[in-house]
C-alpha positions in Angstrom: -202.9 164.5 -106.7 -202.7 167.8 -108.9 -201.7 170.6 -106.1 -202.3 174.6 -106.4 -199.5 176.0 -108.6 -196.8 177.5 -106.1 -197.6 175.0 -102.5 -196.1 172.0 -102.0 -197.6 169.3 -98.9 -195.9 170.3 -95.4 -194.6 166.5 -95.4 -192.4 166.5 -98.4 -188.8 165.8 -98.5 -188.5 169.5 -100.0 -190.2 171.4 -97.2 -188.4 170.0 -95.0 -184.8 170.7 -95.9 -184.8 174.3 -97.5 -185.7 176.3 -95.0 -182.4 175.0 -93.3 -179.8 175.3 -96.1 -180.6 179.6 -96.5 -180.7 180.1 -92.8 -177.2 179.1 -93.5 -176.1 180.4 -96.1 -177.7 183.5 -95.0 -175.8 183.0 -91.4 -172.2 182.7 -93.6 -171.4 186.1 -94.7 -171.8 187.1 -90.5 -169.9 184.4 -90.0 -166.9 184.6 -92.6 -167.0 188.6 -91.6 -166.2 187.7 -87.7 -163.3 185.3 -88.2 -161.3 187.3 -91.1 -161.7 190.2 -88.5 -160.6 188.7 -85.5 -157.0 190.3 -84.7 -154.1 187.4 -84.1 -153.1 187.4 -81.0 -148.6 187.8 -80.3 -149.2 184.7 -78.0 -150.0 182.4 -80.5 -146.1 182.6 -82.6 -143.5 181.4 -80.8 -141.4 184.8 -81.3 -137.4 185.2 -80.2 -135.7 188.9 -80.1 -132.9 189.4 -82.6 -130.0 190.1 -80.2 -126.6 192.2 -80.5 -124.2 189.3 -79.1 -120.5 189.3 -79.6 -118.9 186.6 -81.7 -115.5 185.8 -83.3 -115.1 187.2 -86.8 -114.9 185.3 -89.5 -113.9 185.4 -92.8 -114.6 182.9 -95.9 -112.7 182.7 -99.2 -112.4 179.6 -101.4 -110.0 177.5 -101.4 -108.1 174.5 -103.5 -107.0 171.1 -102.3 -103.4 170.8 -103.4 -101.0 167.2 -102.4 -97.7 168.2 -100.9 -96.3 165.5 -102.0 -95.7 165.1 -105.9 -93.5 163.3 -108.0 -92.2 162.4 -110.5 -89.8 158.5 -110.5 -87.6 158.3 -113.2 -85.1 155.4 -114.4 -81.6 154.7 -112.8 -80.5 152.7 -115.1 -80.8 151.6 -118.9 -82.8 147.9 -119.0 -85.9 146.9 -121.5 -88.9 147.2 -118.8 -90.3 143.9 -118.1 -93.0 144.7 -115.9 -95.4 147.5 -115.2 -97.9 145.8 -111.8 -99.8 149.4 -111.9 -102.1 152.1 -114.3 -103.1 155.4 -113.6 -105.5 155.8 -110.9 -104.1 152.8 -108.8 -103.5 153.3 -106.2 -100.0 151.9 -104.1 -99.1 151.8 -100.4 -95.2 152.6 -100.3 -93.0 150.2 -100.5 -95.1 149.1 -103.5 -93.0 148.0 -107.0 -93.9 150.0 -110.0 -91.8 149.1 -112.7 -89.7 146.1 -112.9 -86.2 146.1 -115.4 -84.9 143.2 -117.7 -81.9 142.6 -114.5 -80.0 139.6 -116.3 -77.0 142.5 -116.6 -77.4 143.3 -113.3 -77.6 140.2 -111.3 -74.1 139.2 -112.9 -72.1 142.1 -111.8 -74.2 142.2 -108.4 -73.1 137.8 -108.3 -69.3 139.2 -109.3 -68.8 141.2 -107.2 -69.9 139.4 -104.4 -67.4 136.8 -105.1 -64.5 139.3 -105.2 -65.5 140.8 -102.8 -65.2 136.9 -100.4 -61.8 136.9 -102.5 -60.3 139.8 -100.6 -61.4 139.6 -97.0 -60.4 136.1 -97.7 -56.6 137.5 -98.5 -57.5 139.9 -95.7 -57.2 137.0 -93.2 -54.1 135.6 -94.7 -52.4 139.2 -94.9 -53.2 139.3 -90.7 -51.5 135.6 -89.9 -48.9 136.6 -91.5 -48.0 140.1 -90.4 -48.9 138.3 -87.0 -46.2 135.6 -87.4 -43.9 138.3 -88.4 -44.7 140.7 -86.3 -43.4 137.6 -83.4 -40.6 137.0 -84.5 -39.4 140.5 -84.6 -40.1 140.8 -81.5 -37.6 137.8 -81.2 -34.5 139.1 -83.9 -35.0 136.4 -86.1 -36.5 138.7 -88.9 -35.2 141.3 -90.1 -36.9 145.5 -90.2 -37.4 144.8 -93.8 -39.4 141.6 -93.6 -41.2 143.2 -90.9 -42.2 146.2 -93.1 -43.0 143.9 -95.3 -45.9 142.2 -93.9 -47.2 145.6 -92.7 -47.5 146.2 -96.8 -48.8 143.8 -97.8 -51.9 144.0 -95.2 -52.2 148.1 -96.2 -51.9 146.7 -99.5 -54.9 143.5 -98.3 -57.4 145.7 -96.7 -57.1 148.8 -99.3 -58.1 145.8 -101.8 -60.7 144.3 -99.2 -62.3 148.3 -99.3 -62.6 149.0 -102.5 -64.4 145.4 -102.8 -66.8 146.5 -101.0 -66.9 149.4 -103.0 -67.8 147.4 -106.5 -70.3 145.2 -103.7 -72.6 148.6 -103.0 -72.4 149.5 -106.4 -73.5 146.3 -107.8 -76.0 146.1 -105.7 -77.4 149.5 -105.6 -77.3 148.9 -109.9 -79.7 145.2 -109.1 -81.6 147.2 -106.9 -82.4 150.0 -109.3 -83.8 147.4 -111.9 -86.5 147.3 -109.6 -88.7 151.2 -108.7 -90.8 151.0 -105.1 -93.4 153.5 -104.5 -91.9 156.0 -102.1 -95.0 157.0 -100.6 -98.4 156.3 -100.7 -101.1 157.5 -103.1 -102.1 157.7 -106.6 -101.0 157.1 -110.2 -101.8 160.5 -111.4 -99.5 160.0 -115.3 -97.2 156.2 -116.2 -95.3 157.8 -119.0 -93.5 154.5 -120.4 -95.2 151.2 -121.6 -94.0 147.3 -121.2 -91.6 146.2 -123.5 -89.9 150.2 -123.9 -85.9 150.2 -123.2 -85.3 152.9 -120.4 -82.1 155.4 -120.5 -81.0 156.7 -117.0 -83.4 160.0 -116.7 -86.5 158.4 -118.5 -89.7 159.1 -117.1 -91.9 156.2 -115.5 -94.5 157.0 -113.2 -96.2 160.4 -111.8 -97.9 159.9 -107.8 -99.2 161.6 -105.4 -100.1 161.5 -102.1 -104.0 161.6 -100.6 -102.5 161.4 -97.3 -100.3 165.0 -96.9 -102.5 167.3 -98.7 -102.9 171.3 -98.3 -105.0 173.7 -99.1 -104.1 176.9 -101.0 -106.1 180.0 -100.8 -106.1 183.6 -102.3 -106.6 186.7 -100.1 -107.4 190.2 -100.9 -104.7 192.8 -99.5 -107.1 194.1 -97.4 -107.9 191.1 -95.1 -104.9 190.2 -95.2 -103.1 192.7 -92.2 -105.3 190.7 -90.4 -104.3 187.9 -90.9 -100.6 187.7 -89.8 -101.6 188.9 -86.9 -103.7 186.8 -85.0 -105.2 184.1 -87.7 -106.3 180.9 -86.9 -108.3 178.8 -89.8 -110.7 176.5 -90.0 -111.4 174.3 -93.3 -115.0 173.4 -94.8 -115.3 170.1 -96.4 -118.3 169.7 -98.7 -119.5 166.7 -95.7 -120.9 169.8 -94.0 -117.6 168.2 -91.7 -114.9 170.9 -90.8 -111.1 169.8 -90.0 -108.9 172.7 -88.0 -105.0 173.1 -89.9 -102.0 172.9 -88.2 -99.6 175.1 -90.4 -100.8 179.0 -92.0 -98.1 180.3 -94.0 -98.8 183.5 -95.6 -96.5 184.1 -98.8 -95.2 187.6 -98.3 -95.8 188.8 -101.7 -98.9 190.0 -103.6 -100.4 189.2 -106.5 -99.6 191.6 -109.0 -102.3 190.9 -111.4 -105.0 190.3 -108.3 -104.0 192.1 -105.7 -103.9 189.3 -103.4 -101.8 187.4 -101.4 -101.5 183.3 -101.5 -102.3 180.9 -98.1 -100.9 178.3 -97.6 -102.3 175.4 -95.0 -101.4 172.5 -94.4 -103.8 169.6 -92.7 -103.8 166.8 -90.7 -102.2 163.6 -92.3 -104.7 160.7 -93.0 -107.4 161.2 -95.5 -110.1 163.2 -95.2 -112.4 162.3 -97.8 -111.0 165.6 -100.0 -108.8 164.9 -102.6 -106.3 167.2 -104.8 -107.6 169.3 -107.4 -111.3 169.9 -105.3 -112.8 173.1 -103.1 -113.4 174.1 -100.6 -114.5 176.8 -97.8 -111.6 177.9 -95.5 -112.8 180.3 -92.6 -110.6 183.0 -90.6 -111.0 183.6 -87.1 -109.1 186.9 -86.2 -110.5 188.4 -83.1 -114.2 189.0 -81.9 -117.0 191.4 -83.1 -120.7 192.0 -82.4 -122.9 190.7 -84.0 -127.4 190.3 -84.4 -128.2 187.4 -84.0 -131.7 185.5 -84.6 -132.6 181.4 -84.3 -131.8 180.5 -87.8 -135.5 178.5 -87.5 -136.7 182.2 -87.8 -135.2 182.6 -91.4 -137.8 182.5 -94.6 -136.6 181.0 -97.6 -138.9 181.9 -101.1 -136.7 181.3 -104.2 -134.5 184.5 -103.7 -136.3 186.0 -101.0 -134.8 185.8 -97.2 -137.5 187.7 -94.8 -138.0 187.0 -91.4 -141.7 187.3 -89.4 -140.9 190.3 -88.0 -144.2 191.5 -85.0 -145.4 194.7 -85.8 -147.2 196.5 -82.4 -150.5 195.4 -82.7 -149.2 191.1 -82.4 -149.5 190.5 -86.5 -146.3 189.4 -87.8 -145.1 191.8 -91.0 -142.9 189.4 -94.0 -140.0 191.7 -93.8 -136.0 191.1 -96.3 -133.1 190.9 -94.9 -129.4 190.1 -95.8 -128.1 186.9 -94.2 -124.9 186.7 -92.1 -122.7 182.7 -91.8 -124.5 180.6 -89.6 -123.2 179.7 -85.1 -122.2 176.7 -84.8 -125.4 177.6 -81.7 -127.7 176.8 -84.2 -127.8 180.9 -84.8 -127.7 183.5 -87.3 -126.4 186.5 -87.9 -128.0 189.4 -89.5 -126.3 191.8 -91.9 -129.4 194.1 -92.5 -133.2 194.4 -92.6 -133.2 194.3 -88.9 -133.0 196.2 -85.5 -131.9 194.7 -82.3 -134.9 194.2 -79.6 -136.5 193.3 -82.6 -139.0 190.0 -81.9 -139.1 187.6 -85.0 -141.2 184.0 -85.7 -139.3 181.0 -85.3 -142.0 179.4 -86.5 -142.7 181.0 -90.2 -144.5 178.7 -91.4 -147.8 179.3 -88.6 -147.2 182.9 -89.6 -147.8 182.1 -93.2 -150.9 180.2 -92.7 -152.6 182.9 -90.1 -151.8 185.5 -92.3 -153.8 184.5 -95.0 -156.4 183.3 -92.8 -157.2 186.7 -92.8 -157.0 187.9 -96.2 -160.1 188.8 -97.1 
């Protein structure tokens, strides 16, 4: 059926939908304008005040872990190397055999010394018995004083031979034991200076090892901070895992490096393995008294690329992003603010909520 131009039947779908859509589109700017201009209430955000509090004064420096025990074991005999049970980077227990030399000559010498010692002991027993018999006869005036003196001299001579044989036996035992080199402490082999089958002489370096259970940290401290450290320094070492270790001894060297004007400080860690190894970098914190610092909760801090900031509420209760300079993080979850914020100002502890609210206010 044809209809006049520009007219539609009243009951068609087009006639039912166009009117509400047009009305909605006409009202949308009014609704958006009303929503955008709605002021933000300070109560909408979780907040906290920036407060000045007395905290421990700390200074942090980079330190390097060192092995307190590092040594090179050398040969005490001239012999051929027959066994090398460990290689570089192997862990050895204290007393483990790390080098074994050919020991046939030393073993034969030890047997000879043992036999000579036994013979001397037997001669001593015989001399003692003879001396006791002569002494009894001398007391009965049945032998002369010359016989008594001879028996006494024989006893002393035999005792001297026993002492000499004991010394020779001890030396032979030591030479035999030196054909087996044992680890002086538990640790890691860092260098092996010989190979299997080589002929070693007295003084030849064999292996170099370090202990992982006796470690220390060395740090260079500027001369401007060394006076406070000398007075009442307490130190703590921060590990890469986030844990901290206490130190037992803080030793400050009595002279400065003339090129860097820094003092070397050495800190000993407690005995045992703590997940750190020689050569690693760690953070060393020195506590030197107390100071007043401005604190805010860690949750209020915003990190965006190179920007570090917090949302601060203005007089109208609107959060404003403000750049700050951070200090250290405290164990109670607060953060020290070095610059950019004043005491008593209110910060938002939920930065995401403040950001979303500000985006919604933008026209």
